[in-house]
C-alpha positions in Angstrom: 50.1 -21.4 -19.8 51.3 -20.5 -23.3 51.0 -16.8 -24.1 49.0 -17.1 -27.1 46.5 -19.3 -25.5 46.4 -17.0 -22.5 45.8 -14.0 -25.0 43.0 -15.8 -26.6 41.2 -16.6 -23.3 41.5 -13.0 -22.3 40.1 -11.7 -25.5 37.2 -14.3 -25.1 36.6 -13.0 -21.5 36.5 -9.5 -22.7 34.0 -10.2 -25.4 31.7 -12.1 -22.9 31.8 -9.0 -20.6 31.2 -6.6 -23.5 28.4 -8.5 -25.1 25.9 -8.0 -22.3 26.9 -4.4 -21.7 26.3 -3.6 -25.3 22.9 -5.1 -25.2 22.3 -3.2 -22.0 23.2 0.1 -23.7 21.4 -0.8 -27.2 18.0 0.7 -26.1 19.4 4.0 -24.8 17.8 7.0 -26.6 15.9 4.6 -28.9 12.3 4.4 -29.8 10.5 1.1 -29.9 7.4 0.7 -32.2 4.6 -1.4 -30.9 2.3 -2.4 -33.8 -1.3 -3.4 -33.1 -3.1 -5.5 -35.6 -6.5 -4.0 -34.7 -8.2 -0.6 -34.9 -7.9 2.1 -32.2 -10.3 2.1 -29.4 -10.8 -1.7 -28.9 -9.6 -4.2 -26.3 -6.3 -5.0 -28.1 -5.5 -1.2 -28.5 -6.2 -0.7 -24.7 -3.9 -3.4 -23.7 -1.2 -2.3 -26.0 -1.3 1.3 -24.7 -1.3 0.2 -21.2 1.9 -2.0 -21.7 3.6 0.9 -23.7 3.2 3.1 -20.6 4.8 0.8 -18.2 7.2 -1.5 -20.1 9.9 1.1 -20.9 11.0 1.2 -17.3 12.1 -2.4 -17.5 14.1 -2.0 -20.4 17.7 -0.7 -20.0 17.8 2.9 -21.3 14.1 3.3 -20.7 13.4 3.8 -24.5 10.0 5.3 -25.6 7.4 2.8 -26.9 5.1 4.4 -29.6 1.9 2.4 -30.5 1.0 2.3 -34.0 -2.4 0.6 -35.2 -2.2 -1.6 -38.5 -5.7 -3.2 -38.7 -6.7 -5.2 -41.9 -7.8 -8.8 -42.8 -8.5 -9.8 -39.2 -5.1 -8.7 -37.9 -3.4 -10.7 -40.8 -1.9 -7.5 -42.2 0.0 -6.9 -39.1 1.0 -10.6 -38.6 2.3 -10.8 -42.2 4.1 -7.7 -41.8 5.8 -8.8 -38.5 6.9 -12.0 -40.1 8.5 -10.7 -43.3 8.8 -6.9 -43.3 9.3 -5.6 -39.8 12.9 -4.8 -38.7 14.5 -7.6 -36.7 16.8 -5.3 -34.6 14.7 -5.4 -31.4 13.2 -2.1 -32.0 9.8 -3.4 -33.1 7.2 -5.7 -31.7 3.7 -6.3 -32.0 0.2 -7.3 -30.6 -1.4 -10.1 -32.7 -5.1 -10.9 -33.0 -5.6 -13.9 -30.9 -7.1 -16.0 -33.7 -4.2 -15.5 -36.0 -1.8 -18.2 -34.7 -4.1 -20.9 -35.7 -4.6 -19.6 -39.3 -1.6 -21.3 -40.8 -2.8 -24.6 -39.2 -6.3 -23.9 -41.0 -4.4 -23.6 -44.3 -5.4 -20.0 -44.8 -3.5 -18.7 -47.6 -3.6 -15.1 -46.5 -1.5 -16.1 -43.5 1.9 -15.9 -44.9 3.9 -16.6 -41.6 4.7 -19.6 -39.3 3.6 -19.0 -35.8 6.1 -21.1 -34.3 8.9 -19.0 -35.7 7.9 -15.7 -34.1 9.8 -14.4 -31.1 7.0 -14.7 -28.4 7.1 -12.2 -25.6 3.9 -13.5 -23.8 0.3 -12.8 -23.4 -1.1 -10.3 -20.8 -4.4 -12.3 -20.5 -5.4 -15.9 -20.3 -8.9 -15.1 -19.7 -8.6 -16.0 -16.0 -10.7 -12.9 -15.0 -12.4 -12.6 -18.4 -14.7 -14.6 -20.8 -15.8 -14.4 -24.4 -19.5 -14.1 -24.7 -22.4 -14.3 -27.1 -24.3 -11.1 -26.1 -27.6 -9.4 -27.4 -29.5 -6.4 -26.7 -31.5 -6.8 -23.6 -34.8 -5.7 -25.4 -34.3 -8.4 -28.2 -36.8 -11.3 -28.1 -33.7 -13.8 -27.5 -33.9 -14.6 -23.7 -31.8 -17.8 -24.0 -29.7 -19.7 -26.4 -32.6 -21.9 -27.0 -34.6 -19.0 -28.3 -32.0 -18.5 -30.9 -32.6 -22.1 -32.1 -36.2 -21.5 -32.9 -37.5 -20.9 -36.4 -38.5 -17.3 -37.2 -36.6 -14.2 -38.0 -33.0 -14.7 -37.4 -30.7 -13.4 -34.6 -28.6 -10.7 -36.4 -25.1 -10.7 -35.0 -22.2 -8.2 -36.2 -18.9 -9.2 -37.3 -15.8 -7.7 -38.7 -15.4 -7.6 -42.5 -12.1 -9.6 -42.4 -13.1 -12.0 -39.6 -11.4 -12.8 -36.2 -12.5 -14.2 -32.9 -15.9 -12.5 -33.2 -16.5 -14.1 -36.6 -15.0 -17.4 -35.9 -16.9 -17.9 -32.5 -20.2 -16.9 -34.2 -20.0 -19.2 -37.1 -18.8 -22.2 -35.0 -21.6 -21.6 -32.4 -24.1 -21.3 -35.1 -23.1 -24.7 -36.4 -22.7 -26.6 -33.2 -25.8 -25.3 -31.5 -27.9 -25.1 -34.7 -28.6 -21.4 -34.1 -31.2 -19.4 -36.4 -28.6 -16.7 -36.6 -27.2 -14.4 -39.5 -23.8 -13.0 -39.3 -23.7 -9.4 -40.6 -20.1 -8.8 -41.6 -18.5 -5.7 -43.1 -17.6 -3.6 -39.9 -14.2 -2.1 -39.6 -13.5 -2.7 -35.9 -15.0 -3.5 -32.5 -16.2 0.0 -31.9 -18.1 0.0 -35.2 -19.9 -3.2 -34.2 -20.7 -1.8 -30.8 -22.3 1.3 -32.4 -24.3 -1.0 -34.7 -25.6 -2.7 -31.7 -26.6 0.6 -30.0 -28.2 1.8 -33.2 -30.2 -1.4 -33.7 -28.5 -2.4 -36.9 -27.8 -5.7 -35.4 -28.9 -7.3 -32.1 -25.7 -8.7 -30.7 -22.2 -9.9 -31.2 -19.4 -12.2 -29.8 -17.2 -10.1 -27.5 -14.9 -10.4 -24.5 -16.0 -9.2 -21.1 -13.0 -6.8 -20.8 -13.9 -5.4 -24.1 -17.5 -4.8 -22.9 -16.3 -3.0 -20.0 -14.1 -0.7 -22.1 -16.3 -0.3 -25.1 -19.9 -1.0 -23.9 -19.6 0.0 -20.2 -22.7 2.3 -20.0 -24.8 -0.4 -21.6 -23.5 -3.0 -19.3 -24.1 -0.8 -16.2 -27.6 0.1 -17.3 -28.5 -3.6 -17.8 -29.1 -3.2 -21.6 -27.1 -6.3 -22.5 -28.0 -10.0 -22.1 -25.5 -12.9 -22.1 -26.5 -16.1 -24.0 -23.3 -18.2 -23.7 -19.6 -17.9 -22.6 -16.4 -19.2 -24.1 -12.9 -19.6 -23.0 -13.7 -21.6 -19.9 -14.6 -25.3 -19.5 -16.7 -24.5 -16.4 -18.6 -21.2 -15.8 -16.4 -18.2 -15.1 -16.9 -16.8 -11.6 -17.9 -13.5 -13.2 -20.8 -15.0 -15.1 -22.2 -17.9 -12.9 -25.5 -17.9 -14.5 -24.3 -18.1 -18.2 -23.6 -21.5 -19.6 -20.4 -22.3 -21.2 -20.4 -23.6 -24.8 -18.6 -26.8 -23.8 -21.3 -27.7 -21.1 -24.0 -27.3 -23.8 -22.1 -29.3 -26.5 -23.6 -32.7 -26.9 -20.8 -34.7 -28.7 -17.1 -35.4 -28.4 -16.6 -34.0 -31.9 -18.4 -30.8 -31.1 -16.4 -30.5 -27.8 -13.1 -31.0 -29.9 -14.1 -28.2 -32.2 -15.0 -25.9 -29.5 -11.5 -26.5 -27.8 -9.8 -25.6 -30.9 -12.0 -22.5 -31.3 -11.0 -21.6 -27.7 -7.3 -22.2 -27.6 -6.7 -18.7 -28.8 -8.2 -17.4 -25.5 -5.2 -19.1 -23.6 -3.2 -16.5 -25.4 -5.9 -13.9 -25.4 -3.7 -10.7 -25.7 -0.4 -12.0 -27.4 2.7 -9.9 -27.9 5.4 -11.0 -30.3 8.5 -9.8 -32.2 9.7 -10.8 -35.7 11.7 -14.0 -36.1 15.3 -13.7 -35.9 15.6 -11.0 -33.4 19.1 -11.0 -31.8 19.1 -13.2 -28.7 20.1 -10.4 -26.4 17.4 -8.0 -27.6 14.8 -10.8 -27.4 15.8 -11.6 -23.9 15.5 -8.0 -22.8 12.0 -7.7 -24.3 10.7 -11.0 -22.9 12.0 -10.1 -19.5 10.6 -6.6 -19.6 7.2 -7.9 -20.7 7.1 -10.3 -17.7 8.2 -7.6 -15.3 5.7 -5.0 -16.6 2.9 -7.4 -16.2 3.9 -7.8 -12.5 4.2 -4.1 -11.9 1.9 -2.8 -9.1 1.2 0.4 -11.0 0.4 -1.5 -14.1 -1.9 -3.8 -12.4 -3.5 -0.9 -10.7 -4.1 0.8 -14.0 -5.5 -2.4 -15.5 -8.0 -2.8 -12.5 -9.2 0.8 -13.2 -9.7 -0.1 -16.8 -11.4 -3.3 -15.8 -9.3 -5.6 -18.0 -7.9 -8.9 -17.0 -4.2 -9.4 -16.3 -3.4 -13.1 -16.0 -0.1 -13.2 -18.0 1.9 -16.0 -19.5 5.7 -16.0 -20.8 6.8 -16.2 -24.3 8.0 -19.7 -23.6 4.5 -20.7 -22.5 3.0 -19.2 -25.6 5.6 -21.1 -27.7 4.0 -24.4 -26.1 0.5 -23.3 -26.9 1.4 -22.7 -30.6 3.1 -26.2 -30.8 -0.2 -27.6 -29.4 -2.2 -25.9 -32.1 0.0 -27.3 -34.6 -0.8 -30.9 -33.4 -4.6 -30.4 -34.0 -6.1 -33.5 -35.6 -6.9 -33.1 -39.4 -10.6 -33.9 -39.0 -11.0 -31.1 -36.6 -9.3 -28.7 -38.8 -11.3 -29.9 -41.9 -14.6 -29.3 -39.9 -13.4 -25.9 -38.8 -12.5 -24.8 -42.2 -15.9 -26.1 -43.6 -17.8 -24.1 -41.1 -15.8 -20.8 -41.8 -16.2 -21.1 -45.5 -19.8 -22.2 -45.7 -22.2 -19.8 -47.4 
């Protein structure tokens, strides 16, 4: 073999060996920022802080992970930041509001990102052991979803000022099921809506069971909440066998198609992502660490104590869901938008 060719091959071999080693050493002594697009104290925040405690030991060098909250515009502030401003060096990743990935498909001008271009790490929950629910105070006059269809004073439901799953699900349910309901918007976070329910400012809200168990656990245990309908499952979740699903109550194929779009985000209920363009070596480390952390026995035990669902999917699986969202028929998108922007 010619000496020059042998030398070139030797150099390439050294590079191939050194590259993984450099990636392995990258996180030694570093700090990773985990940015959450929601306010402190809610369900997203609980998931993020749980992951931040356990994920470092699956990253070579065991860097610290520091959680930062960046709420605003229904999580859009964080999503836009992650897309265009966050460092792309593998030292920053985020937790996105589950409804944000569909916003570009809906044509939301505030969504200045392309969901398919993010570096998806995965989701901690696919709602396998969770459900999104329309709940009311148990002392309200609304015993069933049929009661909320009757004339009279409207059912008052709380929602975030900037929107999100709670707002979208409430508005879509009101349209599909002809609910006599009024959405009271303006609350800054999930905790504020929960306090509004407890104070009697509103009678209920749309919320996930895991968030109820962390934010309204006392009221749940004391029987002060009533469940009118559940979302995120085609058939009734085993945890709420007596509560009808939205899709079982839907009357038409068009209504079911609309509900399916609204429920797609629950397949990626607690999504984690890094900016586009993260170096492949760092992206692979973060993806692998995320997956391993979600399998960790101590992590799973802590999650069980917190009463939150752990049913993870990988970043590659999330990428497929995002692609599925992008293929939503235009007619369904148009109706979705009409409902969200109606007066």
